[in-house]
C-alpha positions in Angstrom: 35.7 -87.8 -96.5 35.2 -85.6 -93.3 32.9 -86.8 -90.5 32.1 -84.5 -87.6 30.9 -85.8 -84.3 30.5 -83.9 -81.1 32.5 -81.0 -82.4 35.5 -83.3 -83.4 36.5 -83.8 -86.9 37.7 -87.2 -88.4 39.3 -87.1 -91.8 39.2 -90.3 -93.9 42.0 -90.0 -96.5 43.6 -86.8 -97.5 43.9 -86.2 -101.2 45.1 -83.2 -103.2 43.2 -80.0 -102.8 41.9 -80.9 -99.3 42.5 -77.3 -98.0 40.6 -75.8 -100.8 37.6 -78.0 -100.2 37.6 -77.3 -96.5 37.7 -73.5 -97.3 34.8 -73.7 -99.7 32.9 -75.9 -97.2 33.4 -73.3 -94.5 35.0 -76.1 -92.2 37.9 -75.0 -90.0 40.7 -77.7 -90.6 41.7 -77.0 -86.9 38.6 -79.3 -86.1 40.5 -82.4 -87.3 41.6 -84.5 -84.5 42.1 -87.9 -86.4 43.1 -88.8 -89.8 42.4 -92.2 -91.1 44.6 -93.2 -94.1 43.3 -96.3 -96.2 46.6 -96.7 -98.0 49.6 -94.8 -99.3 48.7 -94.3 -102.9 49.2 -90.7 -104.0 45.6 -89.9 -104.6 44.8 -90.7 -101.0 47.7 -88.9 -99.2 49.1 -85.9 -101.2 47.1 -83.5 -99.3 48.7 -84.3 -96.0 51.9 -82.1 -96.3 50.1 -78.8 -96.8 47.4 -79.7 -94.4 49.9 -80.4 -91.6 51.9 -77.4 -92.3 48.8 -75.2 -92.4 47.6 -76.6 -89.0 50.9 -75.5 -87.6 50.6 -72.1 -88.9 47.1 -71.8 -87.4 48.3 -72.6 -83.9 46.8 -76.1 -83.7 46.6 -77.3 -80.2 46.6 -80.8 -78.9 47.7 -84.1 -80.6 46.7 -85.0 -84.1 46.3 -88.8 -84.5 47.0 -90.3 -87.7 46.1 -94.0 -88.5 47.4 -96.0 -91.3 49.0 -99.2 -92.7 52.2 -100.5 -91.5 55.1 -98.1 -92.9 53.0 -95.1 -92.3 55.6 -93.4 -90.0 58.3 -93.9 -92.7 56.1 -92.9 -95.5 55.0 -89.6 -93.8 58.7 -88.8 -92.9 59.7 -89.3 -96.4 57.0 -87.1 -97.6 57.8 -84.3 -95.2 61.5 -84.5 -95.8 61.1 -82.7 -99.1 60.1 -79.5 -97.5 62.5 -77.0 -95.6 59.6 -76.3 -93.2 58.9 -79.1 -90.6 55.8 -80.1 -88.9 55.3 -77.9 -85.9 52.4 -79.7 -84.4 52.2 -82.9 -82.3 51.5 -85.8 -84.7 51.1 -89.2 -83.4 51.2 -92.0 -86.1 49.5 -95.3 -85.3 50.3 -98.2 -87.6 47.2 -100.4 -87.6 46.0 -104.0 -87.7 42.6 -105.4 -87.9 40.3 -104.4 -85.0 39.7 -101.4 -82.8 42.0 -98.5 -83.1 40.3 -96.0 -80.9 37.6 -96.0 -78.2 36.4 -93.2 -75.8 32.9 -92.8 -73.9 31.1 -91.7 -77.2 32.4 -93.7 -80.1 34.7 -96.4 -81.5 37.0 -96.5 -84.6 37.8 -99.9 -86.1 39.6 -101.0 -89.2 39.8 -104.1 -91.4 42.2 -105.0 -94.1 41.0 -104.9 -97.7 42.3 -106.4 -100.9 44.1 -103.9 -103.1 47.5 -103.7 -104.9 49.3 -102.5 -101.6 48.1 -102.9 -98.0 44.9 -101.1 -97.5 42.3 -100.8 -94.8 38.7 -99.8 -94.5 37.4 -98.1 -91.4 34.2 -98.0 -89.4 32.9 -95.3 -86.9 30.4 -96.6 -84.4 28.6 -94.2 -82.1 27.9 -95.9 -78.7 24.3 -96.3 -77.6 23.2 -93.6 -75.0 20.1 -93.2 -72.8 17.8 -90.3 -73.1 15.6 -89.2 -70.1 11.9 -89.8 -70.5 10.8 -86.3 -69.5 7.1 -86.8 -68.7 8.0 -89.7 -66.4 10.7 -87.5 -64.6 8.4 -84.4 -64.3 5.6 -86.6 -62.8 8.0 -87.7 -60.1 9.3 -84.1 -59.6 13.0 -85.2 -60.0 15.0 -81.9 -60.7 17.7 -81.5 -63.1 21.1 -82.4 -61.7 23.2 -85.5 -60.6 20.3 -87.9 -60.3 19.4 -87.3 -64.0 23.1 -87.7 -64.9 23.3 -91.0 -63.1 20.2 -92.3 -65.0 21.7 -91.3 -68.3 24.9 -93.2 -67.4 22.8 -96.4 -66.7 22.8 -96.1 -62.9 19.5 -96.7 -60.9 18.7 -93.8 -58.4 16.8 -93.3 -55.3 14.2 -90.4 -55.1 12.1 -89.7 -52.0 12.7 -93.3 -50.7 11.6 -94.8 -54.0 14.1 -96.8 -56.3 13.9 -95.4 -59.9 15.3 -97.7 -62.5 17.0 -96.9 -65.6 14.7 -98.9 -67.7 11.6 -97.0 -66.6 13.2 -93.5 -66.5 15.2 -93.6 -69.7 15.1 -95.1 -73.3 18.0 -96.2 -75.3 19.1 -94.4 -78.4 21.0 -96.7 -80.7 24.3 -95.2 -82.1 24.9 -94.7 -85.7 27.5 -96.5 -87.8 29.5 -95.2 -90.7 31.8 -97.1 -92.8 34.6 -95.8 -95.3 35.8 -98.5 -97.7 38.8 -97.5 -99.7 40.3 -99.1 -102.8 39.6 -102.9 -102.8 38.3 -105.9 -104.6 34.9 -107.1 -103.3 35.9 -109.1 -100.3 34.5 -110.7 -97.1 36.5 -108.3 -94.9 34.7 -105.3 -96.4 31.4 -107.1 -95.9 32.2 -107.9 -92.2 33.4 -104.3 -91.5 30.3 -102.9 -93.1 27.6 -105.0 -91.3 24.6 -103.1 -90.5 26.1 -99.6 -91.4 23.7 -96.6 -91.4 25.9 -95.2 -94.0 28.4 -97.1 -96.2 30.7 -95.1 -98.4 32.7 -97.1 -100.7 34.6 -97.0 -104.0 33.0 -97.9 -107.2 35.8 -97.1 -109.9 34.2 -98.8 -112.9 31.1 -100.1 -114.6 30.3 -103.8 -114.6 30.8 -103.8 -118.3 34.6 -103.8 -117.8 34.6 -105.9 -114.5 37.8 -107.6 -115.8 39.7 -104.3 -116.0 38.4 -103.4 -112.3 39.6 -106.7 -111.2 42.9 -106.3 -112.7 43.5 -103.0 -111.0 42.0 -104.4 -107.7 39.0 -102.0 -107.6 35.3 -102.6 -107.4 32.5 -102.0 -110.0 29.3 -100.0 -109.0 27.4 -103.4 -109.1 29.9 -104.9 -106.7 29.7 -101.8 -104.3 25.9 -102.4 -104.4 26.4 -106.2 -103.6 28.5 -105.2 -100.7 25.8 -102.9 -99.4 23.3 -105.8 -99.7 25.4 -108.4 -98.2 26.3 -106.1 -95.2 22.5 -105.0 -94.6 23.5 -101.3 -95.0 20.8 -98.7 -95.0 22.2 -96.2 -97.5 25.1 -96.5 -99.9 27.3 -93.7 -101.3 29.6 -94.5 -104.0 32.7 -92.6 -105.0 36.4 -92.9 -106.5 35.1 -92.8 -110.1 37.3 -93.4 -113.1 37.8 -90.2 -115.2 36.6 -92.0 -118.2 33.2 -91.2 -117.0 31.8 -87.7 -118.0 28.8 -88.1 -115.7 28.2 -90.6 -113.0 24.6 -91.5 -113.9 25.7 -94.9 -115.5 27.4 -95.9 -112.3 24.6 -94.8 -109.9 21.9 -96.5 -112.2 24.1 -99.6 -112.4 24.4 -99.7 -108.4 20.6 -99.0 -108.0 19.7 -102.1 -109.8 21.1 -104.0 -107.0 20.9 -101.7 -104.0 18.0 -99.1 -104.5 19.2 -96.6 -101.8 22.4 -95.6 -103.6 23.8 -92.2 -104.5 26.9 -91.0 -106.2 29.1 -88.8 -104.2 29.9 -85.2 -105.3 31.9 -82.5 -103.9 30.5 -80.9 -100.8 27.7 -83.4 -100.5 26.5 -83.4 -96.8 24.7 -86.2 -95.2 23.2 -86.0 -91.6 22.4 -89.3 -89.9 
């Protein structure tokens, strides 16, 4: 799953065929600045070698940050050791634990452990609240574009023509969006906590509830359980993915989830969602 925010790309997992998908979608891989790996099963990471080598060939600049479970440095090193060509870009690997893993002025990335057959994490992207200028109010006062408006947007009161202009009267708060990506897991409290109040929840739903026992044995969720997760977390929209190959079409999983959480949609290649 690829998320783009403010011109910066964040990739969640990196399965086979990732470069083909980027090419068809018309997205430059060089936009990627962060890669979040849920766990080191092959279907979630086998696209990494080709992607990293291609970025080097494209003259990628800056640091590529990779976040993953304990052992990620070793796993990546072992994976790349099978190639004569070495990584030529600056990759910084962060082995994560529960909590915030990155923050800047615009957004935060957090993670939480899930319950799978190996160490696995889910990730949340949280856009920070921001202030937007109330244009009619500002025009009425005659405040010009410039530093004063910048201060108001940063939450700082200003003085204009001897009058104190407060942030509360000159701006309004625009609440940031929250996107959560849940990798392979059983239904668990940790996934619910990470997903609380998500505007968009993307989660695995490998099997139908008719074979719930099989899902539990392989430590995956059913479509119904994914919908229950969305309900418990008070999410606004649910996208289910990571479907078993036994299903020729995904309608049965989508319909199962919709009986519990109506605003559910099955993922498909090149699905785009703007929030």
